[in-house]
Backbone as JSON, one array per atom type, in Angstrom:
{
  "sequence": "XXXXXXXXXXXXXXXXXXXXXXXXXXXXXXXXXXXXXXXXXXXXXXXXXXXXXXXXXXXXXXXXXXXXXXXXXXXXXXXXXXXXXXXXXXXXXXXXXXXXXXXXXXXXXXXXXXXXXXXXXXXXXXXXXXXXXXXXXXXXXXXXXXXXXXXXXXXXXXXXXXXXXXXXXXXXXXXXXXXXXXXXXXXXXXXXXXXXXXXXXXXXXXXXXXXXXXXXXXXXXXXXXXXXXXXXXXXXXXXXXXXXXXXXXXXXXXXXXXXXXXXXXXXXXXXXXXXXXXXXXXXXXXXXX",
  "N": [[149.03, 105.13, 49.27], [146.33, 103.06, 50.07], [143.54, 103.54, 52.28], [142.41, 101.26, 54.78], [140.35, 101.28, 56.52], [137.7, 103.16, 58.1], [137.61, 106.04, 60.23], [136.62, 105.71, 63.67], [133.25, 106.41, 64.38], [131.38, 108.86, 66.36], [128.94, 108.76, 69.01], [126.2, 110.24, 70.55], [123.82, 111.54, 72.93], [121.15, 113.87, 72.97], [118.76, 116.26, 74.29], [115.97, 118.42, 73.97], [114.37, 119.18, 76.07], [115.43, 118.9, 78.54], [115.38, 116.39, 79.72], [117.22, 114.45, 80.33], [119.26, 112.61, 82.47], [122.2, 111.65, 84.31], [123.15, 108.47, 84.89], [124.5, 105.57, 86.69], [124.99, 103.6, 84.82], [124.97, 104.93, 82.47], [123.38, 107.4, 80.28], [120.14, 108.48, 81.41], [116.8, 108.62, 80.49], [113.86, 110.5, 80.92], [110.63, 109.14, 80.98], [108.36, 109.79, 78.35], [109.53, 112.11, 77.41], [111.02, 113.78, 74.55], [113.87, 112.85, 72.58], [117.15, 112.88, 71.06], [119.4, 110.98, 69.17], [122.6, 111.34, 68.06], [124.82, 110.77, 65.41], [128.16, 111.04, 64.4], [131.14, 111.86, 62.53], [134.65, 112.35, 61.86], [135.75, 114.7, 59.35], [136.7, 112.9, 57.14], [136.19, 111.69, 54.64], [134.02, 112.73, 52.01], [130.36, 112.52, 51.94], [128.64, 109.37, 52.38], [126.85, 107.38, 54.86], [124.83, 106.98, 57.85], [124.07, 104.35, 60.01], [121.83, 103.61, 62.5], [121.82, 101.39, 65.05], [119.96, 99.19, 67.13], [120.75, 97.41, 69.78], [120.11, 93.98, 70.29], [117.79, 93.75, 68.87], [116.15, 93.83, 65.64], [115.74, 96.35, 64.85], [116.52, 99.13, 63.01], [117.76, 102.28, 61.81], [118.41, 104.45, 59.07], [120.3, 107.17, 57.79], [121.43, 109.69, 55.52], [124.76, 111.02, 55.61], [125.13, 114.26, 56.6], [127.08, 117.02, 56.47], [128.88, 115.4, 57.75], [127.47, 114.12, 59.78], [124.5, 112.77, 61.44], [121.17, 112.96, 62.64], [118.96, 111.31, 64.8], [115.68, 111.32, 65.64], [113.55, 110.84, 68.45], [110.32, 110.95, 69.37], [108.85, 110.53, 71.84], [109.88, 109.17, 74.76], [109.75, 105.78, 75.78], [109.34, 102.53, 77.34], [110.13, 100.8, 75.34], [112.27, 101.95, 74.14], [114.44, 101.58, 75.7], [117.71, 100.37, 76.04], [120.64, 99.35, 74.19], [122.53, 101.3, 71.98], [124.18, 101.89, 68.81], [126.28, 103.55, 66.4], [126.81, 103.1, 62.98], [129.03, 103.93, 60.55], [129.05, 104.21, 57.11], [130.71, 104.13, 53.98], [131.53, 104.62, 50.55], [134.45, 104.38, 49.11], [137.3, 104.75, 47.04], [136.54, 102.72, 45.32], [135.61, 100.77, 46.99], [133.58, 99.41, 49.64], [133.4, 100.64, 52.84], [133.18, 100.46, 56.41], [132.54, 101.55, 59.78], [132.17, 101.19, 63.26], [130.67, 102.8, 66.09], [131.31, 103.35, 69.64], [129.29, 101.74, 72.23], [126.11, 103.0, 73.27], [124.39, 103.08, 76.15], [121.12, 103.24, 77.11], [118.75, 104.2, 79.53], [115.37, 104.13, 80.51], [113.43, 106.07, 82.6], [111.1, 107.01, 85.23], [109.82, 110.3, 85.52], [108.56, 111.14, 87.83], [108.96, 110.21, 91.2], [108.53, 106.96, 92.71], [105.44, 106.48, 94.3], [104.33, 105.94, 97.76], [102.43, 103.45, 99.54], [100.23, 102.68, 102.17], [98.52, 101.16, 104.97], [96.19, 102.04, 107.49], [94.39, 101.97, 110.66], [91.73, 102.94, 112.83], [90.49, 101.51, 114.8], [91.87, 99.38, 115.71], [91.75, 97.11, 114.16], [93.47, 95.81, 112.43], [95.71, 93.3, 111.48], [98.83, 91.51, 111.02], [99.44, 89.45, 108.4], [100.72, 86.53, 106.6], [100.66, 87.12, 103.91], [100.37, 89.81, 103.86], [98.76, 92.81, 105.19], [95.9, 92.2, 107.31], [92.48, 92.81, 107.69], [89.89, 93.06, 110.04], [86.59, 91.94, 109.51], [84.0, 94.3, 109.14], [85.27, 96.37, 110.43], [86.59, 99.72, 110.24], [88.93, 101.14, 107.9], [91.85, 102.76, 106.5], [93.43, 103.63, 103.5], [96.41, 105.04, 102.59], [98.0, 107.18, 100.31], [101.12, 108.47, 99.34], [103.78, 110.74, 98.42], [107.13, 111.85, 97.69], [108.05, 115.31, 98.26], [108.34, 116.4, 95.46], [107.24, 117.79, 93.22], [104.75, 120.39, 93.17], [101.15, 119.99, 93.74], [99.11, 117.79, 91.73], [97.53, 114.5, 91.7], [96.1, 111.6, 93.32], [95.35, 108.33, 92.37], [93.57, 105.63, 93.48], [93.87, 102.39, 92.82], [92.13, 99.33, 92.37], [93.07, 96.2, 91.97], [92.0, 93.86, 89.52], [89.47, 94.75, 89.11], [87.32, 97.41, 87.89], [87.08, 99.37, 89.69], [87.89, 102.42, 90.98], [89.29, 105.18, 92.82], [89.74, 108.68, 93.14], [91.68, 111.35, 94.38], [92.72, 114.72, 95.12], [96.17, 115.61, 95.61], [97.14, 116.5, 98.75], [99.39, 118.22, 100.6], [101.16, 116.44, 99.49], [99.99, 113.91, 99.76], [97.23, 111.56, 100.09], [94.25, 110.34, 101.57], [92.24, 107.47, 101.7], [89.22, 106.5, 102.84], [87.59, 103.68, 104.25], [84.63, 102.75, 105.5], [83.55, 100.32, 106.6], [84.86, 97.19, 106.6], [84.47, 94.61, 104.21], [84.0, 91.51, 102.35], [84.24, 92.32, 99.71], [86.26, 94.13, 99.65], [88.63, 92.83, 99.65], [91.76, 92.19, 98.2], [94.2, 93.41, 95.8], [95.77, 96.52, 96.03], [96.86, 99.64, 94.6], [98.66, 102.75, 94.38], [98.45, 105.43, 92.15], [100.23, 108.11, 91.12], [99.59, 111.13, 89.62], [100.68, 113.88, 87.67], [100.98, 117.12, 86.19], [103.57, 118.37, 84.62], [106.14, 120.41, 83.24], [104.76, 120.85, 80.88], [103.7, 118.37, 80.21], [101.93, 115.31, 80.86], [102.56, 113.22, 83.56], [103.04, 110.11, 85.27], [103.25, 107.83, 88.05], [103.5, 104.67, 89.58], [102.76, 102.96, 92.63], [104.08, 100.24, 94.68], [102.35, 97.06, 95.06], [99.67, 96.64, 97.39], [98.6, 94.08, 99.25], [95.59, 93.06, 100.48], [93.76, 91.37, 102.99], [90.62, 90.23, 104.08], [89.3, 89.27, 107.14], [87.53, 87.29, 109.63], [86.32, 88.87, 112.57], [87.66, 88.49, 115.9], [85.84, 89.03, 117.92], [82.42, 90.01, 117.77], [81.56, 93.19, 116.38], [79.59, 94.73, 117.7], [79.63, 93.77, 120.32], [82.13, 94.56, 121.18], [81.75, 97.33, 121.12], [79.86, 97.58, 123.19], [81.35, 96.76, 125.4], [83.24, 98.82, 125.51], [81.56, 100.99, 126.16], [80.69, 100.22, 128.71], [83.12, 100.22, 130.1], [83.72, 102.94, 130.0], [81.6, 103.88, 131.57], [82.22, 102.68, 134.08], [84.65, 103.92, 134.65], [83.81, 106.6, 134.87], [82.07, 106.51, 137.12], [83.83, 105.66, 139.15], [85.72, 107.73, 139.16], [84.09, 109.88, 139.86], [83.28, 109.15, 142.46], [85.73, 109.04, 143.89], [86.59, 111.66, 143.66], [84.71, 113.5, 144.72], [84.18, 112.61, 147.36], [81.79, 112.07, 149.22], [79.71, 113.59, 151.79], [77.49, 112.7, 154.56], [75.04, 113.93, 153.96], [75.35, 114.3, 151.26], [75.44, 111.81, 150.14], [73.04, 110.6, 149.3], [72.35, 112.22, 147.1], [74.58, 111.8, 145.41], [74.33, 109.07, 145.0], [72.04, 109.03, 143.48], [73.0, 110.45, 141.24], [74.99, 108.71, 140.31], [73.36, 106.58, 139.67], [71.94, 107.71, 137.59], [73.99, 107.96, 135.68], [74.48, 105.27, 135.24], [72.01, 104.42, 134.2], [71.89, 105.97, 131.88], [74.09, 104.93, 130.48], [73.2, 102.31, 130.12], [71.08, 102.8, 128.43], [72.47, 103.69, 126.2], [73.78, 101.33, 125.45], [71.53, 99.77, 124.88], [70.42, 101.19, 122.71], [72.52, 100.92, 120.91], [72.45, 98.15, 120.54], [69.91, 97.82, 119.39], [70.31, 99.24, 117.03], [72.29, 97.69, 115.85], [70.87, 95.33, 115.45], [68.96, 96.25, 113.67], [70.58, 96.83, 111.47], [71.43, 94.24, 110.79], [68.97, 93.04, 110.1], [68.34, 94.62, 107.91], [70.43, 93.95, 106.21], [69.87, 91.25, 105.8], [67.45, 91.5, 104.52], [68.23, 92.71, 102.18], [69.75, 90.7, 101.04]],
  "CA": [[148.6, 103.97, 50.07], [144.89, 103.09, 50.27], [143.12, 103.25, 53.65], [141.65, 100.03, 54.91], [139.26, 101.44, 57.47], [137.26, 104.51, 58.4], [137.74, 106.39, 61.64], [135.47, 105.33, 64.47], [132.33, 107.54, 64.57], [130.94, 109.18, 67.72], [127.51, 108.67, 69.27], [125.82, 110.94, 71.79], [122.39, 111.78, 73.11], [120.75, 115.21, 73.38], [117.31, 116.44, 74.42], [115.65, 119.85, 74.09], [113.48, 119.43, 77.22], [116.13, 118.69, 79.81], [114.89, 115.16, 80.32], [118.31, 113.48, 80.44], [120.11, 112.64, 83.65], [123.34, 110.75, 84.18], [123.13, 107.38, 85.85], [125.74, 104.8, 86.81], [125.18, 102.79, 83.63], [124.91, 105.77, 81.28], [122.3, 108.38, 80.33], [118.79, 108.05, 81.75], [115.83, 109.51, 79.87], [112.55, 110.47, 81.55], [109.55, 108.63, 80.14], [107.5, 110.81, 77.78], [110.33, 113.18, 76.83], [111.65, 113.46, 73.27], [115.33, 112.88, 72.62], [117.82, 112.7, 69.78], [120.7, 110.31, 69.14], [123.36, 111.92, 66.95], [126.01, 110.07, 64.95], [129.05, 111.96, 63.68], [132.5, 111.37, 62.27], [135.56, 113.39, 61.41], [135.65, 114.91, 57.88], [137.74, 112.11, 56.48], [135.77, 111.59, 53.24], [132.67, 113.27, 51.84], [129.28, 111.57, 51.71], [128.46, 108.26, 53.29], [125.57, 107.32, 55.6], [124.89, 106.44, 59.21], [123.06, 103.36, 60.4], [121.67, 103.54, 63.95], [121.36, 100.05, 65.4], [119.46, 98.99, 68.48], [121.26, 96.08, 70.13], [119.11, 93.04, 70.81], [116.62, 93.69, 68.0], [116.44, 94.1, 64.24], [115.29, 97.71, 64.55], [117.6, 100.02, 62.58], [117.4, 103.47, 61.04], [119.52, 104.9, 58.25], [120.21, 108.53, 57.27], [122.69, 110.12, 54.86], [125.63, 111.89, 56.4], [125.09, 115.67, 56.21], [128.16, 117.64, 57.26], [129.53, 114.32, 58.49], [126.68, 113.7, 60.95], [123.08, 112.48, 61.24], [120.43, 113.02, 63.91], [117.8, 110.41, 64.83], [114.76, 111.89, 66.63], [112.56, 109.97, 69.1], [109.37, 111.95, 69.9], [108.43, 110.31, 73.23], [110.58, 108.01, 75.31], [108.99, 104.78, 76.51], [110.15, 101.36, 77.71], [110.67, 100.12, 74.15], [113.51, 102.63, 73.73], [115.53, 101.25, 76.62], [118.62, 99.37, 75.5], [121.97, 99.77, 73.77], [122.57, 101.8, 70.61], [125.49, 102.17, 68.21], [126.27, 104.16, 65.06], [127.69, 102.49, 61.98], [129.27, 104.84, 59.43], [129.37, 103.47, 55.9], [131.08, 104.99, 52.86], [132.11, 103.95, 49.38], [135.63, 105.16, 48.7], [138.33, 103.99, 46.33], [135.89, 101.53, 44.72], [135.35, 99.76, 48.02], [132.68, 99.77, 50.74], [134.03, 100.59, 54.16], [132.27, 100.79, 57.52], [133.16, 101.63, 61.1], [131.11, 101.26, 64.28], [130.96, 103.59, 67.28], [131.12, 102.67, 70.92], [127.89, 101.52, 72.57], [125.42, 103.96, 74.13], [123.38, 102.36, 76.92], [120.08, 104.2, 77.5], [117.75, 103.71, 80.48], [114.14, 104.94, 80.58], [112.97, 106.15, 83.99], [109.97, 107.89, 85.5], [110.14, 111.63, 86.04], [108.04, 111.18, 89.18], [109.43, 109.1, 92.03], [107.48, 106.0, 93.02], [104.73, 106.81, 95.55], [104.2, 104.93, 98.8], [101.07, 103.06, 99.9], [100.18, 101.98, 103.44], [97.19, 100.99, 105.55], [96.04, 102.35, 108.91], [93.03, 101.79, 111.16], [91.5, 103.64, 114.1], [89.78, 100.62, 115.73], [92.7, 98.23, 116.07], [91.25, 95.94, 113.44], [94.45, 95.34, 111.45], [96.77, 92.4, 111.93], [99.8, 91.25, 109.97], [99.45, 88.07, 107.96], [101.86, 86.12, 105.79], [100.55, 87.73, 102.6], [100.22, 91.25, 104.0], [97.85, 93.19, 106.27], [94.57, 91.61, 107.38], [91.53, 93.69, 108.36], [88.71, 92.34, 110.55], [85.34, 92.28, 108.85], [83.19, 95.26, 109.87], [86.1, 97.45, 110.95], [86.98, 100.75, 109.28], [90.36, 101.22, 107.63], [92.23, 103.84, 105.6], [94.6, 103.43, 102.66], [97.03, 106.35, 102.36], [98.98, 107.31, 99.25], [101.98, 109.63, 99.57], [104.97, 110.82, 97.58], [108.1, 112.86, 98.13], [107.71, 116.66, 97.78], [109.12, 116.64, 94.26], [106.55, 118.85, 92.5], [103.47, 120.7, 93.82], [99.93, 119.58, 93.07], [98.93, 116.41, 91.31], [96.43, 113.75, 92.29], [96.32, 110.16, 93.55], [94.3, 107.39, 91.98], [93.69, 104.35, 94.18], [93.39, 101.34, 91.92], [91.86, 98.03, 92.97], [93.38, 95.24, 90.91], [90.99, 92.84, 89.26], [88.17, 95.38, 88.88], [87.39, 98.76, 87.36], [86.77, 100.29, 90.79], [88.98, 103.33, 91.31], [88.96, 106.42, 93.51], [90.73, 109.72, 92.89], [91.68, 112.5, 95.29], [93.87, 115.6, 94.91], [97.28, 115.46, 96.55], [97.22, 117.57, 99.74], [100.66, 117.98, 101.29], [101.79, 115.29, 98.82], [99.38, 112.65, 100.16], [95.77, 111.47, 100.05], [93.75, 109.24, 102.4], [91.0, 106.87, 101.21], [88.57, 105.87, 104.0], [86.63, 102.6, 104.03], [83.96, 102.73, 106.81], [83.32, 98.98, 107.15], [85.48, 96.2, 105.73], [83.75, 93.38, 103.86], [84.76, 90.66, 101.43], [84.48, 93.0, 98.44], [87.46, 94.96, 99.77], [89.82, 91.98, 99.64], [92.46, 92.19, 96.92], [95.45, 94.17, 95.68], [95.61, 97.95, 95.8], [98.05, 100.41, 94.25], [98.48, 104.19, 94.24], [99.02, 106.02, 90.94], [100.38, 109.55, 91.29], [99.56, 111.84, 88.34], [100.98, 115.3, 87.77], [101.24, 117.8, 84.91], [104.78, 119.18, 84.79], [106.89, 120.65, 82.02], [103.82, 120.77, 79.75], [103.39, 116.98, 79.91], [101.35, 114.51, 81.94], [103.42, 112.12, 84.02], [102.45, 109.3, 86.33], [104.11, 106.82, 88.66], [102.67, 103.74, 90.35], [103.37, 102.37, 93.82], [104.03, 98.79, 94.78], [101.02, 96.55, 95.39], [99.31, 96.35, 98.77], [97.69, 92.94, 99.25], [94.74, 93.17, 101.67], [92.9, 90.23, 103.27], [89.53, 90.49, 105.04], [89.1, 88.1, 107.98], [86.49, 87.4, 110.65], [86.77, 89.48, 113.82], [87.59, 87.57, 117.03], [84.62, 89.37, 118.64], [81.54, 90.86, 116.96], [81.8, 94.61, 116.6], [78.65, 95.32, 118.66], [80.07, 93.39, 121.67], [83.25, 95.43, 121.5], [81.2, 98.64, 121.43], [79.23, 97.51, 124.51], [82.42, 96.71, 126.4], [83.8, 100.17, 125.6], [80.61, 101.82, 126.89], [80.72, 99.83, 130.12], [84.37, 100.7, 130.67], [83.56, 104.39, 130.21], [80.71, 104.04, 132.72], [82.95, 102.33, 135.29], [85.63, 104.98, 134.89], [83.1, 107.81, 135.31], [81.58, 106.31, 138.48], [84.98, 105.62, 140.05], [86.28, 109.08, 139.25], [83.14, 110.72, 140.61], [83.3, 108.74, 143.87], [87.0, 109.42, 144.51], [86.81, 113.11, 143.61], [83.8, 114.28, 145.56], [84.2, 112.14, 148.74], [80.51, 112.61, 149.69], [79.28, 113.59, 153.2], [76.26, 111.93, 154.73], [73.94, 114.56, 153.27], [75.59, 114.23, 149.83], [75.45, 110.43, 149.66], [71.84, 110.28, 148.54], [72.43, 112.91, 145.82], [75.57, 111.12, 144.57], [73.8, 107.77, 144.58], [71.12, 109.31, 142.38], [73.81, 110.81, 140.08], [75.59, 107.49, 139.77], [72.31, 105.79, 139.05], [71.65, 108.34, 136.3], [75.04, 107.57, 134.77], [74.29, 103.86, 134.88], [70.84, 104.33, 133.32], [72.27, 106.53, 130.57], [74.96, 103.97, 129.8], [72.4, 101.18, 129.66], [70.31, 103.24, 127.28], [73.39, 103.69, 125.06], [73.96, 99.93, 125.05], [70.28, 99.31, 124.26], [70.32, 101.82, 121.4], [73.52, 100.3, 120.04], [71.98, 96.8, 120.2], [68.81, 97.92, 118.43], [70.88, 99.66, 115.74], [72.96, 96.53, 115.26], [69.83, 94.4, 114.99], [68.37, 96.82, 112.47], [71.52, 96.65, 110.37], [71.42, 92.83, 110.39], [67.72, 92.78, 109.38], [68.43, 95.28, 106.6], [71.33, 93.16, 105.37], [69.16, 90.03, 105.39], [66.43, 91.88, 103.54], [68.92, 92.96, 100.91], [70.12, 89.4, 100.46]],
  "C": [[147.1, 104.08, 50.36], [144.55, 102.82, 51.73], [142.31, 101.97, 53.69], [140.53, 100.14, 55.95], [138.91, 102.92, 57.61], [137.47, 104.77, 59.88], [136.46, 106.03, 62.39], [134.55, 106.55, 64.67], [131.99, 107.72, 66.05], [129.42, 109.04, 67.81], [127.23, 109.41, 70.57], [124.34, 111.28, 71.77], [122.16, 113.21, 73.56], [119.24, 115.25, 73.53], [117.02, 117.92, 74.6], [114.85, 120.19, 75.34], [114.17, 119.24, 78.56], [115.71, 117.42, 80.52], [115.95, 114.09, 80.49], [119.04, 113.69, 81.76], [121.22, 111.61, 83.47], [123.3, 109.71, 85.28], [124.46, 106.63, 85.88], [126.04, 104.02, 85.53], [125.2, 103.62, 82.35], [123.76, 106.75, 81.39], [120.95, 107.73, 80.67], [117.81, 109.08, 81.21], [114.48, 109.36, 80.58], [111.5, 110.03, 80.53], [108.66, 109.78, 79.66], [108.25, 111.96, 77.14], [110.83, 112.78, 75.44], [113.17, 113.58, 73.41], [115.89, 112.59, 71.24], [119.14, 111.98, 69.99], [121.42, 110.78, 67.89], [124.6, 111.07, 66.68], [126.88, 111.08, 64.17], [130.41, 111.31, 63.48], [133.37, 112.54, 61.83], [135.49, 113.51, 59.88], [136.77, 114.22, 57.12], [137.47, 112.0, 54.98], [134.37, 112.19, 53.13], [131.65, 112.14, 51.69], [129.2, 110.49, 52.79], [127.1, 108.32, 53.99], [125.81, 106.72, 56.98], [123.72, 105.48, 59.43], [123.02, 103.32, 61.92], [121.09, 102.18, 64.28], [120.95, 100.0, 66.86], [119.8, 97.57, 68.88], [120.15, 95.22, 70.73], [117.86, 92.98, 69.98], [117.07, 93.98, 66.58], [116.05, 95.53, 63.84], [116.5, 98.58, 64.21], [117.0, 101.21, 61.84], [118.64, 103.93, 60.28], [119.25, 106.33, 57.76], [121.52, 108.86, 56.57], [123.48, 111.04, 55.77], [125.59, 113.29, 55.81], [126.07, 116.41, 57.11], [128.77, 116.64, 58.24], [128.77, 113.91, 59.76], [125.24, 113.41, 60.53], [122.39, 112.43, 62.6], [119.17, 112.15, 63.8], [116.89, 110.85, 65.99], [113.78, 110.84, 67.13], [111.57, 110.88, 69.83], [108.99, 111.76, 71.37], [109.06, 109.04, 73.76], [109.61, 107.08, 76.03], [109.89, 103.56, 76.73], [110.77, 100.67, 76.5], [111.97, 100.75, 73.67], [114.7, 102.3, 74.64], [116.4, 100.14, 76.03], [119.93, 100.02, 75.09], [121.97, 100.13, 72.29], [124.02, 101.92, 70.14], [125.29, 102.78, 66.83], [127.26, 103.43, 64.16], [127.81, 103.46, 60.8], [129.74, 104.02, 58.24], [129.7, 104.46, 54.78], [131.73, 104.15, 51.76], [133.26, 104.83, 48.87], [136.64, 104.22, 48.04], [137.79, 102.64, 45.84], [135.66, 100.41, 45.72], [134.34, 100.32, 49.04], [133.41, 99.59, 52.07], [132.98, 100.96, 55.21], [133.06, 100.8, 58.82], [132.06, 101.86, 62.13], [131.58, 102.03, 65.51], [130.98, 102.71, 68.53], [129.62, 102.52, 71.2], [127.37, 102.63, 73.48], [124.29, 103.22, 74.82], [122.38, 103.37, 77.49], [119.06, 103.53, 78.41], [116.57, 104.68, 80.5], [113.63, 104.9, 82.02], [111.76, 107.07, 84.08], [110.47, 109.24, 86.0], [109.72, 111.73, 87.5], [108.56, 109.98, 89.96], [108.25, 108.19, 92.36], [106.78, 106.38, 94.33], [104.7, 105.64, 96.51], [102.72, 104.65, 99.07], [101.13, 102.32, 101.23], [98.78, 102.04, 104.02], [97.22, 101.31, 107.02], [94.6, 102.09, 109.32], [92.92, 102.45, 112.52], [90.88, 102.75, 115.16], [90.62, 99.44, 116.17], [92.29, 96.97, 115.37], [92.2, 95.41, 112.39], [95.46, 94.43, 112.12], [97.69, 92.13, 110.75], [99.8, 89.77, 109.65], [100.65, 87.77, 107.11], [101.86, 86.82, 104.44], [100.45, 89.24, 102.65], [99.23, 91.56, 105.11], [96.5, 92.49, 106.15], [93.68, 92.53, 108.21], [90.33, 92.86, 108.8], [87.45, 92.86, 109.87], [84.51, 93.21, 109.74], [83.96, 96.43, 110.42], [86.37, 98.48, 109.84], [88.49, 100.71, 109.08], [90.6, 102.32, 106.6], [93.47, 103.43, 104.82], [95.14, 104.81, 102.29], [98.06, 106.25, 101.26], [99.82, 108.57, 99.53], [103.18, 109.58, 98.63], [105.91, 111.87, 98.14], [107.72, 114.23, 97.56], [108.56, 117.07, 96.59], [108.57, 117.81, 93.45], [105.23, 119.15, 93.23], [102.29, 120.14, 93.03], [99.9, 118.11, 92.74], [97.76, 115.76, 92.01], [96.82, 112.29, 92.44], [95.09, 109.39, 93.1], [94.56, 106.09, 92.71], [93.04, 103.29, 93.31], [93.22, 100.04, 92.68], [92.02, 97.0, 91.87], [92.27, 94.2, 90.77], [89.6, 93.42, 89.07], [88.4, 96.77, 88.31], [87.12, 99.8, 88.44], [88.0, 101.11, 91.15], [88.43, 104.53, 92.07], [90.1, 107.41, 93.26], [90.56, 110.86, 93.87], [92.87, 113.4, 94.95], [94.93, 115.38, 95.98], [97.32, 116.7, 97.45], [98.44, 117.29, 100.61], [101.3, 116.68, 100.8], [101.24, 113.94, 99.28], [97.86, 112.72, 100.02], [95.35, 110.23, 100.83], [92.39, 108.78, 101.89], [90.38, 106.05, 102.34], [87.56, 104.82, 103.56], [85.93, 102.37, 105.38], [83.8, 101.34, 107.42], [83.86, 97.94, 106.17], [84.54, 95.03, 105.48], [84.54, 92.65, 102.79], [85.06, 91.34, 100.1], [85.73, 93.86, 98.46], [88.74, 94.13, 99.71], [90.44, 91.98, 98.25], [93.71, 93.04, 96.97], [95.15, 95.62, 95.31], [96.94, 98.56, 95.38], [97.68, 101.88, 94.13], [99.17, 104.65, 92.96], [99.04, 107.54, 91.14], [100.49, 110.2, 89.92], [99.88, 113.31, 88.57], [101.31, 115.85, 86.39], [102.42, 118.75, 85.13], [105.51, 119.28, 83.45], [106.04, 120.41, 80.77], [103.53, 119.34, 79.32], [102.74, 116.33, 81.12], [102.28, 113.36, 82.28], [102.7, 111.37, 85.13], [103.46, 108.29, 86.83], [103.27, 105.97, 89.59], [103.45, 103.13, 91.51], [103.47, 100.85, 93.69], [102.61, 98.35, 95.15], [100.87, 96.34, 96.9], [98.25, 95.25, 98.74], [96.91, 92.92, 100.57], [93.81, 91.96, 101.78], [91.86, 90.63, 104.31], [89.27, 89.2, 105.81], [87.99, 88.36, 109.0], [87.08, 87.99, 111.92], [86.69, 88.47, 114.95], [86.36, 87.82, 117.91], [83.74, 90.21, 117.73], [81.72, 92.32, 117.34], [80.87, 95.19, 117.66], [79.03, 94.96, 120.1], [81.22, 94.3, 122.1], [82.75, 96.83, 121.85], [80.58, 98.66, 122.82], [80.28, 97.51, 125.63], [83.03, 98.09, 126.6], [82.88, 101.08, 126.4], [80.65, 101.51, 128.38], [82.0, 100.29, 130.81], [84.32, 102.21, 130.93], [82.69, 104.66, 131.44], [81.45, 103.78, 134.03], [83.96, 103.41, 135.65], [84.96, 106.24, 135.43], [82.63, 107.68, 136.75], [82.73, 106.34, 139.48], [85.58, 107.01, 140.25], [85.39, 109.99, 140.08], [83.2, 110.41, 142.11], [84.58, 109.23, 144.56], [87.17, 110.94, 144.59], [85.96, 113.85, 144.63], [83.82, 113.87, 147.03], [82.94, 112.6, 149.5], [80.37, 112.54, 151.23], [78.0, 112.81, 153.3], [75.12, 112.56, 153.95], [74.1, 114.5, 151.75], [75.43, 112.83, 149.26], [74.22, 110.13, 148.81], [71.89, 110.95, 147.15], [73.4, 112.21, 144.88], [75.1, 109.76, 144.09], [72.84, 107.97, 143.4], [71.91, 109.65, 141.11], [74.45, 109.59, 139.45], [74.57, 106.61, 139.09], [71.95, 106.37, 137.68], [72.71, 107.96, 135.26], [74.86, 106.14, 134.29], [73.13, 103.72, 133.89], [71.18, 104.85, 131.92], [73.14, 105.56, 129.79], [74.17, 102.79, 129.28], [71.54, 101.55, 128.45], [71.19, 103.27, 126.04], [73.61, 102.28, 124.55], [72.73, 99.43, 124.33], [70.13, 99.89, 122.86], [71.3, 101.2, 120.42], [73.07, 98.92, 119.6], [70.87, 96.86, 119.17], [69.32, 98.34, 117.05], [71.56, 98.49, 115.04], [71.95, 95.54, 114.7], [69.18, 94.93, 113.72], [69.28, 96.65, 111.27], [71.5, 95.21, 109.87], [70.15, 92.51, 109.61], [67.77, 93.41, 107.99], [69.32, 94.48, 105.66], [70.65, 91.89, 104.89], [68.11, 90.34, 104.36], [67.03, 92.13, 102.19], [69.3, 91.68, 100.21], [68.87, 88.72, 99.88]]
}
């Protein structure tokens, strides 16, 4: 009695670098690792060949069956390798062509490094929350921090500014890096992302954060006015504390009045110096324009 079909072949994935993990949908391969898809069948008939098909495209590979199997090597996994594979075993027996297809192998390509985080902080209270993301008042300082989980030691963070070639790089210290911007202006408005790079298992790997959309807006009060108010508040606090603490006698009143006057004069000098510095900055900016 002649057979009318070949036994169903097997399909499985192996890797020499340990870059395969098991996910819910099937094997997951780390990006950049090499891997091999092997097709095999039981020794039913000698010879034949294996066709490796990639579902959803016309990409196929064919190899002769050696010892009833064939191995298909992929040197470096990337997004183009993600999809569903199957093995088709073909053989010519009893003057007829027969073929049999394996089950499907669903392969996912993932990053070895987890996705880093990106967030914005400020020390002057110049950040507000807008509809599109954080908003920083013009002239205020702010910091963008990149961080990642303690997965591997070392590495570095690259802060990318979308829409330009402007980037900054810092080594990862305690799995994070902080990028300081002393004074916000319109050139800082845009989308930022953190790219974490690390060299592990003799390969370079990287992972990119989500985008941080930053808007620069006008401050409700000029920065120099805010600085003056802070100085005056410090002065008032110092005078009040001094008066309540020392409780001056009649002979001490004149000395304390002089001390308080000195505090006031010093504070006014600080305000004056701050105003002159602000004016100088404005003149310099106008001269540059």
